[in-house]
PLY file of the C-alpha trace (Angstrom):
ply
format ascii 1.0
element vertex 87
property float x
property float y
property float z
element edge 86
property int vertex1
property int vertex2
end_header
-35.62 -15.79 -32.22
-35.21 -12.65 -34.47
-34.80 -9.51 -32.82
-36.16 -6.58 -34.25
-33.65 -3.04 -34.66
-34.99 0.81 -34.55
-35.49 0.18 -38.54
-37.29 -2.62 -39.16
-35.28 -4.89 -40.05
-34.37 -8.45 -37.95
-31.44 -9.44 -35.92
-30.48 -13.79 -36.73
-30.15 -15.19 -33.01
-26.09 -15.88 -33.14
-26.85 -19.89 -32.98
-29.32 -19.20 -36.56
-29.03 -20.87 -39.06
-26.19 -20.28 -41.81
-27.88 -19.54 -44.30
-31.82 -17.93 -43.17
-30.60 -17.05 -39.13
-33.51 -19.13 -38.47
-33.60 -20.55 -34.78
-33.26 -24.83 -35.50
-36.15 -25.77 -33.56
-38.35 -23.49 -35.96
-36.34 -24.12 -39.21
-37.43 -28.00 -41.18
-36.77 -26.80 -44.53
-36.75 -23.38 -45.79
-35.58 -21.14 -49.38
-33.16 -17.86 -49.40
-32.06 -16.44 -52.64
-28.01 -17.84 -51.96
-29.25 -21.65 -50.66
-32.19 -22.43 -52.56
-33.89 -25.13 -50.35
-32.34 -25.85 -47.54
-31.91 -27.13 -43.85
-30.81 -25.95 -40.56
-27.23 -25.21 -40.98
-24.66 -25.27 -38.36
-23.30 -20.99 -38.56
-19.50 -20.14 -39.04
-17.41 -19.19 -35.82
-17.44 -15.45 -37.52
-21.25 -15.39 -38.31
-21.55 -15.80 -33.93
-19.64 -13.45 -33.14
-20.87 -10.52 -35.86
-24.78 -11.78 -34.49
-23.20 -11.25 -30.58
-21.73 -7.54 -31.47
-25.03 -6.42 -33.73
-27.21 -7.47 -31.11
-25.14 -6.19 -28.32
-25.25 -2.62 -29.80
-28.40 -2.61 -30.84
-29.17 -3.98 -27.25
-26.30 -0.71 -25.72
-28.22 2.00 -28.88
-31.83 0.69 -27.25
-31.25 0.27 -23.28
-29.57 4.36 -23.79
-32.71 5.66 -25.23
-34.95 4.12 -22.71
-32.82 4.83 -19.64
-34.99 8.00 -19.01
-37.95 6.33 -18.57
-36.26 3.49 -16.67
-35.42 5.78 -14.17
-38.18 7.24 -13.97
-40.50 4.20 -13.83
-37.55 2.90 -11.20
-38.63 5.93 -8.68
-41.76 5.36 -9.71
-41.95 1.83 -7.77
-39.58 2.59 -4.84
-42.11 5.34 -3.19
-44.87 3.32 -3.26
-43.06 0.69 -1.51
-41.07 2.74 0.61
-44.28 4.85 1.19
-46.25 2.36 3.93
-43.18 2.01 5.77
-42.62 5.45 6.75
-45.68 5.50 8.30
0 1
1 2
2 3
3 4
4 5
5 6
6 7
7 8
8 9
9 10
10 11
11 12
12 13
13 14
14 15
15 16
16 17
17 18
18 19
19 20
20 21
21 22
22 23
23 24
24 25
25 26
26 27
27 28
28 29
29 30
30 31
31 32
32 33
33 34
34 35
35 36
36 37
37 38
38 39
39 40
40 41
41 42
42 43
43 44
44 45
45 46
46 47
47 48
48 49
49 50
50 51
51 52
52 53
53 54
54 55
55 56
56 57
57 58
58 59
59 60
60 61
61 62
62 63
63 64
64 65
65 66
66 67
67 68
68 69
69 70
70 71
71 72
72 73
73 74
74 75
75 76
76 77
77 78
78 79
79 80
80 81
81 82
82 83
83 84
84 85
85 86
């Protein structure tokens, strides 16, 4: 699975291919300029770490932007649940 950032760039799965970032199950043979036609290759530990950090940073930014909406949604749900109990 690849994650899209706010600017439209794609973040690869931390365990995606070393060369292109595509998951092993979906990979088969792919072509990229750096490696040409290739089969799935295991990412390095550094690649995994940098991909996880990028995904975490994106998630935190996205979550921070959605917190006001999440609070409102939770409040609305709770009102519907609590209201019948107060009758």
